C-alpha positions in Angstrom: 0.0 0.0 0.0 2.8 2.4 0.9 4.4 2.0 -2.6 1.1 3.0 -4.3 0.9 6.1 -2.0 4.5 7.0 -2.8 3.9 6.6 -6.6 1.0 9.0 -6.3 3.2 11.4 -4.3 5.9 11.1 -7.0 3.3 12.4 -9.5 2.4 15.3 -7.2 -0.9 14.0 -5.9 -1.8 16.4 -3.0 -4.3 13.9 -1.5 -1.5 11.3 -1.2 0.7 13.9 0.4 -2.0 14.8 2.9 -2.5 11.1 3.7 1.3 10.8 4.3 1.2 13.8 6.6 -1.7 12.3 8.5 -0.1 8.9 8.8 3.4 10.0 9.7 3.0 13.2 11.7 3.1 11.5 15.1 6.2 9.5 14.0 8.0 12.6 12.9 7.2 14.5 16.1 8.4 11.6 18.2 11.7 11.7 16.3 12.1 15.4 16.9 11.4 14.9 20.6 13.7 11.9 20.9 16.6 13.6 19.0 16.3 16.8 20.8 16.0 15.2 24.2 12.8 17.2 24.7 14.7 20.5 24.7 12.7 22.1 21.9 9.4 24.0 22.3 6.2 22.7 20.9 6.4 25.5 18.2 9.9 24.4 17.2 8.8 20.8 17.1 5.8 21.6 14.9 8.0 23.7 12.6 10.5 20.9 12.2 7.7 18.5 11.3 6.4 21.0 8.8 9.9 21.5 7.3 10.2 17.7 7.1 7.1 17.3 5.1 8.0 20.4 2.9 11.3 18.7 2.1 9.4 15.5 1.3 7.2 17.4 -1.1 10.1 19.1 -2.7 11.9 15.8 -3.3 8.8 13.8 -4.1 9.8 12.8 -7.6 13.1 11.3 -6.3 11.6 9.0 -3.6 11.8 5.3 -4.5 8.4 3.7 -4.1 10.1 0.3 -3.5 11.8 1.6 -0.3 10.1 2.3 3.0 9.2 5.9 3.7 10.0 5.8 7.5 13.8 5.8 7.2 13.7 8.6 4.7 11.4 10.7 7.0 13.6 9.9 10.0 16.7 11.0 8.2 15.2 14.3 7.2 13.7 14.9 10.6 16.9 14.0 12.4 19.0 16.4 10.3 16.4 19.2 10.7 16.3 18.7 14.5 20.1 18.7 14.9 20.2 21.9 12.6 17.6 23.6 14.8 19.5 22.7 18.0 22.7 24.2 16.4 20.8 27.4 15.5 19.5 27.6 19.0 22.9 26.7 20.3 21.5 24.0 22.5 24.1 21.3 23.2 23.0 17.8 24.0 25.0 15.6 26.2 25.1 11.9 25.4 23.5 11.2 28.7 20.5 13.5 27.9 19.5 11.3 25.0 20.8 8.0 26.1 22.9 7.4 23.0 26.4 6.2 23.4 27.7 7.3 20.0 29.4 10.7 20.1 29.9 10.9 16.4 26.4 11.2 14.9 27.4 9.6 11.6 24.1 10.0 9.7 23.4 13.6 10.7 26.9 14.6 9.5 26.0 13.6 6.0 24.2 16.6 4.7 24.0 15.7 1.0 20.7 14.3 0.0 22.5 12.2 -2.7 24.7 10.8 0.0 21.7 9.9 2.1 20.3 8.0 -0.9 23.6 6.2 -1.1 23.4 5.3 2.6 19.9 3.9 2.0 21.2 2.0 -1.0 24.1 0.6 0.9 21.8 -0.9 3.5 21.0 -3.6 0.9 24.5 -4.9 1.3 24.1 -5.5 5.1 22.8 -8.6 6.9 19.3 -8.4 8.3 20.6 -7.9 11.8 23.1 -5.2 10.8 20.4 -3.4 8.8 17.9 -3.5 11.6 20.3 -2.3 14.3 21.6 0.5 12.0 18.1 1.7 11.1 16.8 1.5 14.7 19.7 3.5 16.0 20.2 6.1 13.3 16.8 6.5 11.7 14.4 5.7 14.6 16.7 7.2 17.3 16.4 4.2 19.6 19.1 3.8 22.2 21.5 0.8 22.5 19.5 -0.4 25.5 16.2 -0.1 23.7 17.5 -2.0 20.7 19.0 -4.7 23.0 15.7 -5.2 24.7 13.6 -5.2 21.5 15.9 -7.6 19.6 16.6 -9.7 22.7 20.4 -9.5 22.3 23.1 -8.0 24.6 24.0 -4.4 24.6 27.6 -5.2 23.8 26.4 -7.2 20.7 24.4 -4.1 19.6 27.4 -1.8 20.1 29.7 -4.2 18.2 27.3 -4.7 15.4 26.6 -1.0 15.2 30.3 -0.2 15.1 31.1 -2.8 12.4 28.0 -1.7 10.4 29.0 1.9 10.6 32.5 1.1 9.3 31.0 -1.0 6.5 28.6 1.8 5.4 31.5 4.3 5.6 33.6 2.0 3.4 30.8 1.7 0.9 30.3 5.4 0.7 34.1 6.0 0.4 34.2 3.5 -2.5 31.4 5.5 -4.2 33.3 8.7 -3.8 31.7 10.2 -0.8 33.5 11.7 2.2 31.8 12.1 5.6 34.5 13.9 7.4 
């Protein structure tokens, strides 16, 4: 069903766009709150959500109907949230958002083309690697949350995440992208 909705969106169908907003607004707002550690006002949160959907509309013709929409929205939302925090000069400590990675790999990649390459590179990962990577970077889940949800140890999540991040970086480097 999502692929049909995205195909309509690709063609500029406003009703499909409105349906996506209706379906994913709560998801986008939860990402903003999670990524910001709850430091943003309700107005900032709503503005980021609006900006996310505006970016989706602007890039609508480039969205692949064969790929899930949630990681794409999560990436846009995460980047917009971090940008807003930088503008407001709010610094998050790792403890505030319960995420052990100090280098936020995905949000450092600002190029939309590079983000598409990241999503494409996920096809080269195992199911476990892909799930952990998506849960951590796109859904904003902490190591402990992933550990509980997947019923594996926190150290296994950390190790897999580290190796997966290195693999994705390697794939991007091979394709000519630099993330530093």
